[in-house]
C-alpha positions as CSV (number, residue, x, y, z in Angstrom):
1,M,92.2,111.5,102.1
2,I,88.2,111.9,102.1
3,E,86.5,113.1,99.3
4,L,83.5,115.4,99.7
5,N,80.2,114.5,99.3
6,A,78.7,114.4,96.0
7,R,76.5,117.1,97.2
8,V,79.0,119.8,97.8
9,R,78.9,120.8,93.7
10,P,75.4,121.6,93.3
11,Y,75.5,123.5,96.6
12,M,78.5,125.3,95.2
13,T,76.8,125.9,91.5
14,V,73.6,127.6,93.2
15,K,75.3,129.3,95.5
16,A,77.9,131.0,92.9
17,L,74.7,131.2,90.4
18,L,72.9,133.5,93.0
19,I,75.9,135.9,93.4
20,W,75.3,136.0,89.6
21,V,72.3,137.5,89.5
22,T,73.4,139.8,91.8
23,S,76.5,140.5,89.3
24,I,73.6,140.9,86.6
25,L,72.0,143.8,88.3
26,I,74.9,145.6,89.3
27,F,76.3,145.4,85.8
28,T,72.8,146.6,84.2
29,I,72.6,149.4,86.5
30,A,75.8,150.2,85.2
31,G,74.2,149.6,81.7
32,I,71.9,152.1,82.6
33,A,74.7,155.0,83.7
34,V,76.3,153.9,80.8
35,Y,73.2,154.9,78.3
36,F,71.8,158.4,80.5
37,F,75.9,159.6,80.4
38,S,76.2,158.7,77.1
39,W,79.5,157.1,77.7
40,P,81.1,155.1,75.3
41,V,79.4,151.9,73.7
42,W,82.2,149.7,74.6
43,L,81.8,149.5,78.0
44,Y,78.7,147.3,77.1
45,Y,81.1,144.7,75.4
46,I,83.0,144.9,78.8
47,F,80.2,144.3,81.1
48,I,78.6,141.3,79.2
49,G,82.5,139.7,78.9
50,L,82.8,140.4,82.2
51,L,79.3,138.9,83.5
52,L,80.3,135.7,81.1
53,L,83.3,135.1,83.1
54,E,82.0,135.2,85.8
55,L,79.6,132.6,84.5
56,A,82.5,130.3,83.3
57,G,85.0,130.7,86.1
58,F,82.5,130.7,89.5
59,V,79.6,129.1,88.3
60,I,80.7,126.3,86.3
61,L,84.4,125.7,86.7
62,R,84.8,126.7,90.4
63,P,82.3,124.0,92.0
64,W,84.3,121.6,90.0
65,I,88.0,122.0,90.3
66,Y,87.1,122.5,94.4
67,T,85.1,119.1,93.9
68,K,88.2,117.8,92.8
69,V,91.0,119.1,94.5
70,T,89.5,119.6,98.1
71,S,89.6,117.0,100.7
72,Y,89.8,116.4,104.7
73,E,91.1,113.4,106.6
74,L,90.5,113.1,110.0
75,F,93.2,111.3,112.8
76,E,92.4,110.9,116.1
77,D,94.7,113.6,117.2
78,R,94.5,115.9,114.0
79,I,92.8,117.2,111.1
80,V,94.3,117.8,107.6
81,V,92.4,119.6,105.1
82,R,93.9,120.3,101.4
83,Q,93.1,122.9,99.5
84,G,93.7,124.8,96.5
85,F,94.3,124.7,93.0
86,F,97.2,127.0,91.8
87,T,98.5,127.2,95.1
88,V,98.4,123.7,97.2
89,K,96.9,124.9,101.0
90,T,97.1,121.8,103.5
91,Q,96.6,123.0,107.3
92,M,97.1,120.6,110.1
93,I,95.4,121.4,113.7
94,P,95.7,119.3,116.9
95,I,92.3,118.2,117.5
96,K,94.2,119.1,121.6
97,R,94.9,122.4,120.5
98,A,91.6,123.6,119.6
99,Q,89.8,126.3,121.4
100,G,86.1,126.8,120.1
101,V,84.2,124.9,117.1
102,E,81.6,126.8,114.7
103,F,78.9,124.9,113.4
104,K,77.0,127.0,110.4
105,T,74.3,126.3,108.3
106,G,72.1,128.4,106.6
107,P,68.6,127.8,104.4
108,L,70.4,127.2,101.3
109,S,73.1,124.3,103.0
110,R,70.4,122.9,104.9
111,K,67.9,122.4,101.6
112,Y,72.2,120.4,100.6
113,D,72.1,118.4,104.2
114,L,75.1,120.3,104.1
115,A,76.7,122.4,107.2
116,A,80.2,124.3,107.8
117,V,82.7,123.6,110.6
118,R,85.0,125.8,111.4
119,I,87.5,125.0,114.0
120,K,89.5,127.0,115.6
121,T,93.3,127.8,118.2
122,A,95.2,130.5,119.6
123,G,97.0,130.3,116.8
124,I,94.5,130.0,113.3
125,G,91.3,128.1,112.5
126,I,90.6,125.5,109.6
127,D,87.2,125.8,107.4
128,M,86.3,122.7,106.8
129,P,84.8,121.6,103.6
130,P,80.5,121.5,103.9
131,L,80.0,118.2,105.3
132,Q,76.9,116.3,105.4
133,I,74.6,118.0,108.9
134,D,75.1,114.2,110.8
135,E,78.6,114.7,109.7
136,A,79.6,118.0,111.0
137,R,77.4,117.6,114.5
138,G,79.8,114.4,115.0
139,L,83.0,115.9,114.2
140,K,81.8,119.1,116.6
141,S,80.7,116.8,119.3
142,D,84.1,114.6,118.6
143,I,86.1,118.2,119.0
144,I,84.5,118.9,122.3
145,D,84.6,115.7,124.0
146,I,88.1,115.6,123.5
147,V,88.9,119.0,124.6
148,K,87.2,118.5,127.3
149,E,89.1,115.7,128.6
150,E,92.6,117.3,127.5
151,S,94.1,118.9,130.8
152,T,97.6,121.3,130.6
153,D,99.2,123.9,132.3
154,V,99.6,125.3,128.6
């Protein structure tokens, strides 16, 4: 199985930090509500605890664990993606059954030279882990070429 790029971990950390800052804003508004409505003071401690838990779980641990357990493998006729920590999910899609390939990149992912690829069939879709932009574009064009060559009565 192919390991993820080294840039995936910092990308996921920065992405999680942006979400964490949004959580700080939400809990700050909730703290102001606690003050103005004279709710119990212990709610402040719950808000701070939730923020620290989110920082530890989603900003620090999740990117590290994700890069350790997520992998993929490209074969001539199929793609296999393995994801998960507590419940490991392995998905396989025959390339010839692909009906669509979606390539997405945003400002943050472009900064880290990463892109997201989603391969869709009639029944399921596989979200590939973040790939380098060149690798993702190559994968997309390879899948499109293989699907174009396939002739079937289905």
